[in-house]
PyMOL Python script that loads the backbone (N, CA, C, O; Angstrom):
from pymol import cmd

cmd.read_pdbstr("""\
ATOM      1  N   MET A   1      -7.713-124.848  74.134  1.00  0.00           N
ATOM      2  CA  MET A   1      -8.799-125.171  75.035  1.00  0.00           C
ATOM      3  C   MET A   1      -9.842-125.987  74.284  1.00  0.00           C
ATOM      4  O   MET A   1     -10.042-125.796  73.084  1.00  0.00           O
ATOM      5  N   PRO A   2     -10.497-126.882  74.980  1.00  0.00           N
ATOM      6  CA  PRO A   2     -11.520-127.694  74.320  1.00  0.00           C
ATOM      7  C   PRO A   2     -12.813-126.918  74.100  1.00  0.00           C
ATOM      8  O   PRO A   2     -13.088-125.928  74.777  1.00  0.00           O
ATOM      9  N   SER A   3     -13.586-127.385  73.152  1.00  0.00           N
ATOM     10  CA  SER A   3     -14.896-126.780  72.911  1.00  0.00           C
ATOM     11  C   SER A   3     -15.965-127.730  73.427  1.00  0.00           C
ATOM     12  O   SER A   3     -15.827-128.951  73.354  1.00  0.00           O
ATOM     13  N   TYR A   4     -17.024-127.147  73.946  1.00  0.00           N
ATOM     14  CA  TYR A   4     -18.138-127.909  74.509  1.00  0.00           C
ATOM     15  C   TYR A   4     -19.427-127.412  73.887  1.00  0.00           C
ATOM     16  O   TYR A   4     -19.578-126.218  73.628  1.00  0.00           O
ATOM     17  N   THR A   5     -20.347-128.314  73.649  1.00  0.00           N
ATOM     18  CA  THR A   5     -21.681-127.931  73.221  1.00  0.00           C
ATOM     19  C   THR A   5     -22.529-127.840  74.473  1.00  0.00           C
ATOM     20  O   THR A   5     -22.772-128.839  75.149  1.00  0.00           O
ATOM     21  N   MET A   6     -22.978-126.630  74.774  1.00  0.00           N
ATOM     22  CA  MET A   6     -23.769-126.372  75.976  1.00  0.00           C
ATOM     23  C   MET A   6     -25.214-126.104  75.579  1.00  0.00           C
ATOM     24  O   MET A   6     -25.482-125.514  74.532  1.00  0.00           O
ATOM     25  N   ILE A   7     -26.142-126.543  76.424  1.00  0.00           N
ATOM     26  CA  ILE A   7     -27.568-126.347  76.177  1.00  0.00           C
ATOM     27  C   ILE A   7     -28.137-125.501  77.307  1.00  0.00           C
ATOM     28  O   ILE A   7     -27.967-125.827  78.482  1.00  0.00           O
ATOM     29  N   ASN A   8     -28.810-124.418  76.949  1.00  0.00           N
ATOM     30  CA  ASN A   8     -29.463-123.558  77.930  1.00  0.00           C
ATOM     31  C   ASN A   8     -30.724-124.265  78.406  1.00  0.00           C
ATOM     32  O   ASN A   8     -31.574-124.632  77.594  1.00  0.00           O
ATOM     33  N   ASN A   9     -30.853-124.458  79.716  1.00  0.00           N
ATOM     34  CA  ASN A   9     -31.989-125.195  80.274  1.00  0.00           C
ATOM     35  C   ASN A   9     -33.316-124.476  80.068  1.00  0.00           C
ATOM     36  O   ASN A   9     -34.350-125.130  79.930  1.00  0.00           O
ATOM     37  N   LYS A  10     -33.309-123.160  80.044  1.00  0.00           N
ATOM     38  CA  LYS A  10     -34.557-122.398  79.923  1.00  0.00           C
ATOM     39  C   LYS A  10     -35.035-122.315  78.481  1.00  0.00           C
ATOM     40  O   LYS A  10     -36.218-122.510  78.205  1.00  0.00           O
ATOM     41  N   THR A  11     -34.117-122.026  77.560  1.00  0.00           N
ATOM     42  CA  THR A  11     -34.514-121.780  76.169  1.00  0.00           C
ATOM     43  C   THR A  11     -34.291-122.979  75.253  1.00  0.00           C
ATOM     44  O   THR A  11     -34.879-123.049  74.174  1.00  0.00           O
ATOM     45  N   GLY A  12     -33.450-123.920  75.671  1.00  0.00           N
ATOM     46  CA  GLY A  12     -33.130-125.060  74.813  1.00  0.00           C
ATOM     47  C   GLY A  12     -32.101-124.733  73.742  1.00  0.00           C
ATOM     48  O   GLY A  12     -31.797-125.568  72.891  1.00  0.00           O
ATOM     49  N   GLU A  13     -31.562-123.513  73.785  1.00  0.00           N
ATOM     50  CA  GLU A  13     -30.569-123.076  72.804  1.00  0.00           C
ATOM     51  C   GLU A  13     -29.277-123.873  72.973  1.00  0.00           C
ATOM     52  O   GLU A  13     -28.787-124.054  74.088  1.00  0.00           O
ATOM     53  N   GLU A  14     -28.736-124.344  71.858  1.00  0.00           N
ATOM     54  CA  GLU A  14     -27.448-125.031  71.863  1.00  0.00           C
ATOM     55  C   GLU A  14     -26.386-124.050  71.410  1.00  0.00           C
ATOM     56  O   GLU A  14     -26.562-123.333  70.424  1.00  0.00           O
ATOM     57  N   LYS A  15     -25.276-124.025  72.143  1.00  0.00           N
ATOM     58  CA  LYS A  15     -24.205-123.086  71.820  1.00  0.00           C
ATOM     59  C   LYS A  15     -22.878-123.789  72.022  1.00  0.00           C
ATOM     60  O   LYS A  15     -22.657-124.436  73.046  1.00  0.00           O
ATOM     61  N   GLU A  16     -21.992-123.661  71.039  1.00  0.00           N
ATOM     62  CA  GLU A  16     -20.661-124.239  71.166  1.00  0.00           C
ATOM     63  C   GLU A  16     -19.762-123.210  71.830  1.00  0.00           C
ATOM     64  O   GLU A  16     -19.647-122.077  71.361  1.00  0.00           O
ATOM     65  N   MET A  17     -19.121-123.614  72.931  1.00  0.00           N
ATOM     66  CA  MET A  17     -18.290-122.698  73.698  1.00  0.00           C
ATOM     67  C   MET A  17     -16.893-123.276  73.860  1.00  0.00           C
ATOM     68  O   MET A  17     -16.721-124.472  74.096  1.00  0.00           O
ATOM     69  N   ILE A  18     -15.903-122.406  73.730  1.00  0.00           N
ATOM     70  CA  ILE A  18     -14.518-122.798  73.984  1.00  0.00           C
ATOM     71  C   ILE A  18     -14.203-122.346  75.400  1.00  0.00           C
ATOM     72  O   ILE A  18     -14.101-121.150  75.671  1.00  0.00           O
ATOM     73  N   LEU A  19     -14.049-123.307  76.298  1.00  0.00           N
ATOM     74  CA  LEU A  19     -13.904-123.014  77.720  1.00  0.00           C
ATOM     75  C   LEU A  19     -12.783-123.840  78.333  1.00  0.00           C
ATOM     76  O   LEU A  19     -12.479-124.944  77.879  1.00  0.00           O
ATOM     77  N   SER A  20     -12.179-123.282  79.371  1.00  0.00           N
ATOM     78  CA  SER A  20     -11.266-124.093  80.176  1.00  0.00           C
ATOM     79  C   SER A  20     -12.128-125.010  81.044  1.00  0.00           C
ATOM     80  O   SER A  20     -13.344-124.830  81.118  1.00  0.00           O
ATOM     81  N   LEU A  21     -11.521-125.966  81.683  1.00  0.00           N
ATOM     82  CA  LEU A  21     -12.263-126.894  82.531  1.00  0.00           C
ATOM     83  C   LEU A  21     -12.929-126.152  83.692  1.00  0.00           C
ATOM     84  O   LEU A  21     -14.061-126.461  84.063  1.00  0.00           O
ATOM     85  N   ALA A  22     -12.223-125.172  84.261  1.00  0.00           N
ATOM     86  CA  ALA A  22     -12.782-124.393  85.374  1.00  0.00           C
ATOM     87  C   ALA A  22     -13.988-123.569  84.913  1.00  0.00           C
ATOM     88  O   ALA A  22     -14.995-123.490  85.616  1.00  0.00           O
ATOM     89  N   GLU A  23     -13.881-122.957  83.730  1.00  0.00           N
ATOM     90  CA  GLU A  23     -15.007-122.175  83.203  1.00  0.00           C
ATOM     91  C   GLU A  23     -16.207-123.067  82.912  1.00  0.00           C
ATOM     92  O   GLU A  23     -17.349-122.680  83.160  1.00  0.00           O
ATOM     93  N   ARG A  24     -15.947-124.254  82.387  1.00  0.00           N
ATOM     94  CA  ARG A  24     -17.037-125.196  82.119  1.00  0.00           C
ATOM     95  C   ARG A  24     -17.742-125.570  83.412  1.00  0.00           C
ATOM     96  O   ARG A  24     -18.971-125.624  83.466  1.00  0.00           O
ATOM     97  N   ASP A  25     -16.960-125.829  84.454  1.00  0.00           N
ATOM     98  CA  ASP A  25     -17.545-126.186  85.750  1.00  0.00           C
ATOM     99  C   ASP A  25     -18.403-125.054  86.311  1.00  0.00           C
ATOM    100  O   ASP A  25     -19.436-125.312  86.929  1.00  0.00           O
ATOM    101  N   GLN A  26     -17.986-123.803  86.104  1.00  0.00           N
ATOM    102  CA  GLN A  26     -18.782-122.656  86.549  1.00  0.00           C
ATOM    103  C   GLN A  26     -20.123-122.600  85.819  1.00  0.00           C
ATOM    104  O   GLN A  26     -21.163-122.361  86.433  1.00  0.00           O
ATOM    105  N   PHE A  27     -20.091-122.821  84.508  1.00  0.00           N
ATOM    106  CA  PHE A  27     -21.335-122.824  83.736  1.00  0.00           C
ATOM    107  C   PHE A  27     -22.273-123.919  84.225  1.00  0.00           C
ATOM    108  O   PHE A  27     -23.473-123.693  84.380  1.00  0.00           O
ATOM    109  N   LEU A  28     -21.727-125.097  84.465  1.00  0.00           N
ATOM    110  CA  LEU A  28     -22.565-126.219  84.882  1.00  0.00           C
ATOM    111  C   LEU A  28     -23.095-126.029  86.300  1.00  0.00           C
ATOM    112  O   LEU A  28     -24.229-126.412  86.586  1.00  0.00           O
ATOM    113  N   SER A  29     -22.302-125.448  87.186  1.00  0.00           N
ATOM    114  CA  SER A  29     -22.735-125.268  88.577  1.00  0.00           C
ATOM    115  C   SER A  29     -23.800-124.184  88.719  1.00  0.00           C
ATOM    116  O   SER A  29     -24.539-124.179  89.703  1.00  0.00           O
ATOM    117  N   SER A  30     -23.892-123.270  87.759  1.00  0.00           N
ATOM    118  CA  SER A  30     -24.910-122.222  87.822  1.00  0.00           C
ATOM    119  C   SER A  30     -26.317-122.786  87.625  1.00  0.00           C
ATOM    120  O   SER A  30     -27.297-122.170  88.044  1.00  0.00           O
ATOM    121  N   GLY A  31     -26.417-123.945  86.997  1.00  0.00           N
ATOM    122  CA  GLY A  31     -27.715-124.562  86.771  1.00  0.00           C
ATOM    123  C   GLY A  31     -28.427-124.050  85.536  1.00  0.00           C
ATOM    124  O   GLY A  31     -29.462-124.595  85.152  1.00  0.00           O
ATOM    125  N   GLU A  32     -27.891-123.011  84.905  1.00  0.00           N
ATOM    126  CA  GLU A  32     -28.530-122.451  83.717  1.00  0.00           C
ATOM    127  C   GLU A  32     -28.177-123.241  82.465  1.00  0.00           C
ATOM    128  O   GLU A  32     -28.953-123.264  81.510  1.00  0.00           O
ATOM    129  N   TRP A  33     -27.023-123.887  82.458  1.00  0.00           N
ATOM    130  CA  TRP A  33     -26.537-124.620  81.301  1.00  0.00           C
ATOM    131  C   TRP A  33     -26.281-126.070  81.660  1.00  0.00           C
ATOM    132  O   TRP A  33     -25.954-126.392  82.802  1.00  0.00           O
ATOM    133  N   LYS A  34     -26.433-126.942  80.672  1.00  0.00           N
ATOM    134  CA  LYS A  34     -26.001-128.333  80.804  1.00  0.00           C
ATOM    135  C   LYS A  34     -25.176-128.679  79.570  1.00  0.00           C
ATOM    136  O   LYS A  34     -25.325-128.065  78.514  1.00  0.00           O
ATOM    137  N   GLN A  35     -24.321-129.655  79.721  1.00  0.00           N
ATOM    138  CA  GLN A  35     -23.432-130.031  78.627  1.00  0.00           C
ATOM    139  C   GLN A  35     -24.078-131.121  77.794  1.00  0.00           C
ATOM    140  O   GLN A  35     -24.596-132.102  78.327  1.00  0.00           O
ATOM    141  N   LYS A  36     -24.042-130.941  76.478  1.00  0.00           N
ATOM    142  CA  LYS A  36     -24.519-131.971  75.564  1.00  0.00           C
ATOM    143  C   LYS A  36     -23.371-132.949  75.351  1.00  0.00           C
ATOM    144  O   LYS A  36     -22.280-132.555  74.938  1.00  0.00           O
ATOM    145  N   LEU A  37     -23.616-134.202  75.630  1.00  0.00           N
ATOM    146  CA  LEU A  37     -22.576-135.205  75.479  1.00  0.00           C
ATOM    147  C   LEU A  37     -22.474-135.630  74.020  1.00  0.00           C
ATOM    148  O   LEU A  37     -23.455-136.054  73.409  1.00  0.00           O
ATOM    149  N   THR A  38     -21.279-135.508  73.482  1.00  0.00           N
ATOM    150  CA  THR A  38     -21.013-135.871  72.097  1.00  0.00           C
ATOM    151  C   THR A  38     -19.726-136.673  72.029  1.00  0.00           C
ATOM    152  O   THR A  38     -18.948-136.700  72.983  1.00  0.00           O
ATOM    153  N   THR A  39     -19.511-137.311  70.921  1.00  0.00           N
ATOM    154  CA  THR A  39     -18.255-138.039  70.735  1.00  0.00           C
ATOM    155  C   THR A  39     -17.172-137.055  70.301  1.00  0.00           C
ATOM    156  O   THR A  39     -17.460-135.989  69.756  1.00  0.00           O
ATOM    157  N   ALA A  40     -15.951-137.428  70.550  1.00  0.00           N
ATOM    158  CA  ALA A  40     -14.823-136.584  70.161  1.00  0.00           C
ATOM    159  C   ALA A  40     -14.689-136.567  68.642  1.00  0.00           C
ATOM    160  O   ALA A  40     -14.989-137.555  67.973  1.00  0.00           O
ATOM    161  N   ALA A  41     -14.243-135.456  68.115  1.00  0.00           N
ATOM    162  CA  ALA A  41     -14.023-135.334  66.677  1.00  0.00           C
ATOM    163  C   ALA A  41     -12.623-135.827  66.350  1.00  0.00           C
ATOM    164  O   ALA A  41     -11.650-135.431  66.991  1.00  0.00           O
ATOM    165  N   PHE A  42     -12.531-136.671  65.375  1.00  0.00           N
ATOM    166  CA  PHE A  42     -11.247-137.222  64.967  1.00  0.00           C
ATOM    167  C   PHE A  42     -10.872-136.677  63.601  1.00  0.00           C
ATOM    168  O   PHE A  42     -11.714-136.567  62.710  1.00  0.00           O
ATOM    169  N   VAL A  43      -9.622-136.343  63.448  1.00  0.00           N
ATOM    170  CA  VAL A  43      -9.116-135.896  62.161  1.00  0.00           C
ATOM    171  C   VAL A  43      -8.406-137.076  61.527  1.00  0.00           C
ATOM    172  O   VAL A  43      -7.475-137.634  62.107  1.00  0.00           O
ATOM    173  N   SER A  44      -8.836-137.447  60.360  1.00  0.00           N
ATOM    174  CA  SER A  44      -8.193-138.568  59.680  1.00  0.00           C
ATOM    175  C   SER A  44      -7.266-138.027  58.599  1.00  0.00           C
ATOM    176  O   SER A  44      -7.380-136.878  58.172  1.00  0.00           O
ATOM    177  N   GLN A  45      -6.386-138.848  58.189  1.00  0.00           N
ATOM    178  CA  GLN A  45      -5.395-138.468  57.184  1.00  0.00           C
ATOM    179  C   GLN A  45      -6.048-138.432  55.815  1.00  0.00           C
ATOM    180  O   GLN A  45      -6.906-139.256  55.497  1.00  0.00           O
ATOM    181  N   THR A  46      -5.633-137.474  55.017  1.00  0.00           N
ATOM    182  CA  THR A  46      -6.072-137.433  53.631  1.00  0.00           C
ATOM    183  C   THR A  46      -4.871-137.740  52.756  1.00  0.00           C
ATOM    184  O   THR A  46      -3.782-137.214  52.985  1.00  0.00           O
ATOM    185  N   GLY A  47      -5.059-138.572  51.775  1.00  0.00           N
ATOM    186  CA  GLY A  47      -3.959-138.983  50.902  1.00  0.00           C
ATOM    187  C   GLY A  47      -3.163-140.111  51.540  1.00  0.00           C
ATOM    188  O   GLY A  47      -3.408-140.483  52.687  1.00  0.00           O
ATOM    189  N   SER A  48      -2.219-140.646  50.801  1.00  0.00           N
ATOM    190  CA  SER A  48      -1.431-141.757  51.328  1.00  0.00           C
ATOM    191  C   SER A  48      -0.184-141.250  52.034  1.00  0.00           C
ATOM    192  O   SER A  48       0.319-140.167  51.733  1.00  0.00           O
ATOM    193  N   THR A  49       0.301-142.035  52.966  1.00  0.00           N
ATOM    194  CA  THR A  49       1.510-141.681  53.705  1.00  0.00           C
ATOM    195  C   THR A  49       2.715-141.673  52.775  1.00  0.00           C
ATOM    196  O   THR A  49       3.595-140.824  52.912  1.00  0.00           O
ATOM    197  N   ILE A  50       2.763-142.597  51.842  1.00  0.00           N
ATOM    198  CA  ILE A  50       3.895-142.694  50.920  1.00  0.00           C
ATOM    199  C   ILE A  50       4.044-141.414  50.099  1.00  0.00           C
ATOM    200  O   ILE A  50       5.165-140.977  49.840  1.00  0.00           O
ATOM    201  N   SER A  51       2.940-140.815  49.692  1.00  0.00           N
ATOM    202  CA  SER A  51       3.031-139.606  48.869  1.00  0.00           C
ATOM    203  C   SER A  51       3.557-138.410  49.650  1.00  0.00           C
ATOM    204  O   SER A  51       3.982-137.426  49.044  1.00  0.00           O
ATOM    205  N   LYS A  52       3.540-138.471  50.980  1.00  0.00           N
ATOM    206  CA  LYS A  52       3.994-137.353  51.801  1.00  0.00           C
ATOM    207  C   LYS A  52       5.418-137.535  52.323  1.00  0.00           C
ATOM    208  O   LYS A  52       5.910-136.686  53.066  1.00  0.00           O
ATOM    209  N   THR A  53       6.084-138.619  51.951  1.00  0.00           N
ATOM    210  CA  THR A  53       7.426-138.886  52.454  1.00  0.00           C
ATOM    211  C   THR A  53       8.491-138.364  51.503  1.00  0.00           C
ATOM    212  O   THR A  53       8.206-138.004  50.361  1.00  0.00           O
ATOM    213  N   SER A  54       9.714-138.331  51.993  1.00  0.00           N
ATOM    214  CA  SER A  54      10.821-137.839  51.174  1.00  0.00           C
ATOM    215  C   SER A  54      11.248-138.900  50.160  1.00  0.00           C
ATOM    216  O   SER A  54      10.849-140.061  50.251  1.00  0.00           O
ATOM    217  N   SER A  55      12.056-138.486  49.205  1.00  0.00           N
ATOM    218  CA  SER A  55      12.525-139.432  48.191  1.00  0.00           C
ATOM    219  C   SER A  55      13.475-140.462  48.797  1.00  0.00           C
ATOM    220  O   SER A  55      13.588-141.574  48.280  1.00  0.00           O
ATOM    221  N   GLY A  56      14.159-140.109  49.883  1.00  0.00           N
ATOM    222  CA  GLY A  56      15.044-141.065  50.553  1.00  0.00           C
ATOM    223  C   GLY A  56      14.282-142.262  51.094  1.00  0.00           C
ATOM    224  O   GLY A  56      14.758-143.394  51.011  1.00  0.00           O
ATOM    225  N   TRP A  57      13.109-142.017  51.642  1.00  0.00           N
ATOM    226  CA  TRP A  57      12.276-143.107  52.164  1.00  0.00           C
ATOM    227  C   TRP A  57      11.779-143.981  51.014  1.00  0.00           C
ATOM    228  O   TRP A  57      11.742-145.206  51.126  1.00  0.00           O
ATOM    229  N   LYS A  58      11.403-143.345  49.921  1.00  0.00           N
ATOM    230  CA  LYS A  58      10.935-144.117  48.764  1.00  0.00           C
ATOM    231  C   LYS A  58      12.066-144.964  48.182  1.00  0.00           C
ATOM    232  O   LYS A  58      11.834-146.090  47.741  1.00  0.00           O
ATOM    233  N   ASP A  59      13.287-144.431  48.180  1.00  0.00           N
ATOM    234  CA  ASP A  59      14.438-145.202  47.708  1.00  0.00           C
ATOM    235  C   ASP A  59      14.681-146.412  48.606  1.00  0.00           C
ATOM    236  O   ASP A  59      14.966-147.506  48.117  1.00  0.00           O
ATOM    237  N   LEU A  60      14.569-146.217  49.917  1.00  0.00           N
ATOM    238  CA  LEU A  60      14.745-147.321  50.862  1.00  0.00           C
ATOM    239  C   LEU A  60      13.700-148.407  50.629  1.00  0.00           C
ATOM    240  O   LEU A  60      14.034-149.591  50.628  1.00  0.00           O
ATOM    241  N   LEU A  61      12.453-148.026  50.433  1.00  0.00           N
ATOM    242  CA  LEU A  61      11.407-149.012  50.155  1.00  0.00           C
ATOM    243  C   LEU A  61      11.688-149.767  48.862  1.00  0.00           C
ATOM    244  O   LEU A  61      11.430-150.967  48.769  1.00  0.00           O
ATOM    245  N   GLY A  62      12.221-149.061  47.859  1.00  0.00           N
ATOM    246  CA  GLY A  62      12.575-149.716  46.595  1.00  0.00           C
ATOM    247  C   GLY A  62      13.667-150.757  46.792  1.00  0.00           C
ATOM    248  O   GLY A  62      13.609-151.836  46.203  1.00  0.00           O
ATOM    249  N   ARG A  63      14.674-150.438  47.627  1.00  0.00           N
ATOM    250  CA  ARG A  63      15.745-151.411  47.892  1.00  0.00           C
ATOM    251  C   ARG A  63      15.216-152.608  48.677  1.00  0.00           C
ATOM    252  O   ARG A  63      15.651-153.737  48.452  1.00  0.00           O
ATOM    253  N   ILE A  64      14.287-152.371  49.590  1.00  0.00           N
ATOM    254  CA  ILE A  64      13.683-153.476  50.343  1.00  0.00           C
ATOM    255  C   ILE A  64      12.911-154.380  49.394  1.00  0.00           C
ATOM    256  O   ILE A  64      13.014-155.604  49.475  1.00  0.00           O
ATOM    257  N   LYS A  65      12.134-153.775  48.492  1.00  0.00           N
ATOM    258  CA  LYS A  65      11.367-154.567  47.537  1.00  0.00           C
ATOM    259  C   LYS A  65      12.294-155.375  46.640  1.00  0.00           C
ATOM    260  O   LYS A  65      12.040-156.552  46.382  1.00  0.00           O
ATOM    261  N   LYS A  66      13.368-154.749  46.162  1.00  0.00           N
ATOM    262  CA  LYS A  66      14.308-155.435  45.273  1.00  0.00           C
ATOM    263  C   LYS A  66      14.970-156.618  45.986  1.00  0.00           C
ATOM    264  O   LYS A  66      15.192-157.659  45.368  1.00  0.00           O
ATOM    265  N   GLY A  67      15.285-156.473  47.267  1.00  0.00           N
ATOM    266  CA  GLY A  67      15.951-157.528  48.004  1.00  0.00           C
ATOM    267  C   GLY A  67      15.025-158.578  48.606  1.00  0.00           C
ATOM    268  O   GLY A  67      15.496-159.549  49.198  1.00  0.00           O
ATOM    269  N   SER A  68      13.736-158.400  48.468  1.00  0.00           N
ATOM    270  CA  SER A  68      12.806-159.329  49.120  1.00  0.00           C
ATOM    271  C   SER A  68      12.512-160.573  48.299  1.00  0.00           C
ATOM    272  O   SER A  68      11.824-161.473  48.782  1.00  0.00           O
ATOM    273  N   GLY A  69      12.996-160.649  47.114  1.00  0.00           N
ATOM    274  CA  GLY A  69      12.816-161.854  46.326  1.00  0.00           C
ATOM    275  C   GLY A  69      11.679-161.753  45.339  1.00  0.00           C
ATOM    276  O   GLY A  69      10.897-160.802  45.330  1.00  0.00           O
ATOM    277  N   LYS A  70      11.622-162.795  44.493  1.00  0.00           N
ATOM    278  CA  LYS A  70      10.611-162.839  43.449  1.00  0.00           C
ATOM    279  C   LYS A  70       9.242-163.134  44.059  1.00  0.00           C
ATOM    280  O   LYS A  70       9.137-163.914  45.005  1.00  0.00           O
ATOM    281  N   GLY A  71       8.213-162.522  43.528  1.00  0.00           N
ATOM    282  CA  GLY A  71       6.853-162.783  43.987  1.00  0.00           C
ATOM    283  C   GLY A  71       6.448-162.028  45.239  1.00  0.00           C
ATOM    284  O   GLY A  71       5.464-162.385  45.887  1.00  0.00           O
ATOM    285  N   ASN A  72       7.197-160.987  45.587  1.00  0.00           N
ATOM    286  CA  ASN A  72       6.823-160.220  46.785  1.00  0.00           C
ATOM    287  C   ASN A  72       5.578-159.411  46.511  1.00  0.00           C
ATOM    288  O   ASN A  72       5.208-159.192  45.358  1.00  0.00           O
ATOM    289  N   SER A  73       4.937-158.972  47.567  1.00  0.00           N
ATOM    290  CA  SER A  73       3.690-158.201  47.406  1.00  0.00           C
ATOM    291  C   SER A  73       3.859-156.775  47.927  1.00  0.00           C
ATOM    292  O   SER A  73       2.876-156.151  48.327  1.00  0.00           O
ATOM    293  N   ILE A  74       5.082-156.247  47.931  1.00  0.00           N
ATOM    294  CA  ILE A  74       5.323-154.878  48.387  1.00  0.00           C
ATOM    295  C   ILE A  74       4.921-153.913  47.278  1.00  0.00           C
ATOM    296  O   ILE A  74       5.411-153.997  46.152  1.00  0.00           O
ATOM    297  N   ASN A  75       4.025-153.002  47.615  1.00  0.00           N
ATOM    298  CA  ASN A  75       3.551-152.001  46.637  1.00  0.00           C
ATOM    299  C   ASN A  75       4.197-150.667  46.960  1.00  0.00           C
ATOM    300  O   ASN A  75       4.246-150.252  48.118  1.00  0.00           O
ATOM    301  N   LEU A  76       4.687-150.006  45.937  1.00  0.00           N
ATOM    302  CA  LEU A  76       5.259-148.670  46.141  1.00  0.00           C
ATOM    303  C   LEU A  76       4.377-147.638  45.548  1.00  0.00           C
ATOM    304  O   LEU A  76       4.686-146.448  45.615  1.00  0.00           O
TER     305      LEU A  76
END
""", "prot")
cmd.dss("prot")
cmd.show_as("cartoon", "prot")
cmd.util.cbc("prot")
cmd.orient("prot")
């Protein structure tokens, strides 16, 4: 379920809530809470993709580099 940052209209308290869409709509329709609009959180990759691959993939890249000719710019 997604999490929403909700703001209490009376107290100004901000609270992060994990709600279904129907539950969120109930909170908003009561008039006691409003939703704080924020951007979505993105998870980015840590480390390189090459370091997380199998040795078979690295061997394939090595054969591609070897067959690509002199002066190629393929980095392994």
